[in-house]
N, C-alpha and C positions, 0 to 999 in steps of 0.2 A: 550356708553360713561361710563367710569369708574368714579364713584363718591365716592369711598371709602375714599379718602383723605378729601374731603369736609365733608362727614358724620362724620368722626372721629373728625375733627376740630370743627364742629358745636356742636357735643355732648360734647366736652370739654368746649365750651362756656356755654352751658346749665348747665353743672355740676358746673362751676365756678360762674354762675349768676342764682341762684335758681328762681328768678322772671320770668325767661324765660321758666321755666318748664311747666306751664299751657299752654302757647302759643305753645310750641313744641308738647306737648301731643295732644292738640286739632288739630294741623296741621297734625300730623301723623295719627290720628284717621280719620280725614276727607278725606285725600288724599290717605291713605293706604301706604304711603312711605314719605320719606323726599324729598321735592323739594326745594333746597337751595334758589333759587331766590324768590320763593313765600314765603318761611319762613322768609326771610329777610325783606319782606314787613311787616310781623307781628312784627319783631324786631324794625323797624322804629316806628311803632305805639306804641310799648312798651316804647321806648325811649321818645317819645312825651308825653306819660302818666306820665312817671317819671318826665319830665320837668314840667308838670302841677302840679304835687304833690310836687314840689320843692326838689326833691331828686337828687341834683347836684352831690353828691359824687359818687353815683352808675353810673350815666351817664359818669362822668369823668373816673372812673375806667374801664368801658366798652370800651370807646373810646381809652384809653391807651392800653388796651388789644388788640384791633384791630390793633392799630398802631404798637405794639410790634410784633404781629404775621405776619403782612403784608409782610415784606421782606422774611420770611421763607416759605410762602405759595406757593402752585402750582398756575399756571396761572388760572385755573378754579375757585379756591377759591378767588383769587384776583379779578376776574371778578364779583363774587357775591358781594364783598364789594363795588367795583366801581359802578356797574350798579344798584344794588338793595338796597344799603345802602346810600353811599355818595351822589348819585344823588337824592335820595328821602328825604334827610334832608330838613328842611324848608329853603326857599329862603330868601336871605338878605332882611331885612325890614319887615319880617313877624314874627308872634309869634313863638318863639322857635329858631329863627335864631342865637341867642347868642351862641348856641352850636357850631357853626362854629369856634368860638374863641378857643374852647377846642380841636380842631382837631390837630393832629400832622402833620408833613410835607407831608407824603404820602397820608393821608386821605384828607388833605386840598387841595392838588393838584387835587385829583379826584373830590372834591366838587366844586372847581373853574371850572374845565373842564366840569363837568356835568351840571352846572348851567350857562355855557357860560359867565363867568365873567372874561374876559381877563384883565390882569393887576390889578386885584382886591386885595386890601389889607384892611382887616377889621379894623386894627388899625388906618388907615388913613381915613377911611370912616366916616365922621362926622354924618351921619344919621344912623350909625350902631353901636351898637344895642340900642342906647339911644332914638331913635325917638319914638314918640307915635305910637303904633301899630294900624293900621286900621283894621276894621272888613269888612266883605264882604258888609255890608250895607253902608259903608262910602267910596264912590268911590274916587279915587285919584283926586286931584284938577285939574290936567292937563286934565283929561278926562271930567270933568265938563266944563272946559274952552273950550275944543274942541267942545263939544256938543253945548255950547252957541254960539260959532262962527259959527257953521254950521246952527244952528236953526235961528239965528238972522242976519246972513250975515255979521258978524264982522270978522275982521282979528286979528290973534293972539296975 
């Protein structure tokens, strides 16, 4: 499989976003080569770290760059974005899901497809992104209710 186009494109991303350079260098050092799908897992973690650091401008610039490049990329590079980036962004209702509002039409389509959100529109979703975010220690109310019904023999 020829990955020259992917490599050139990813190198241009790293050049335009210097914050990616440490992730890129450690990735290539560890694997001995660029593995685009694996590297984009690091990119998602980098984006989430930027979100936690409240660096919205860099995130929006990166997402705009992906959106701008998407129509011009080859199928392999688009697949990297679809499978290893858009599908790995935070799920609606979780911390960082606000980033879905910043996606352009191509990336949003892949985000919706990858998260199985048929007919989802974040602007119309009243629980998104203003809802209080739950942590893993706070189970969803419906799960607690289901457990209570099972445990105590009550109905729904």
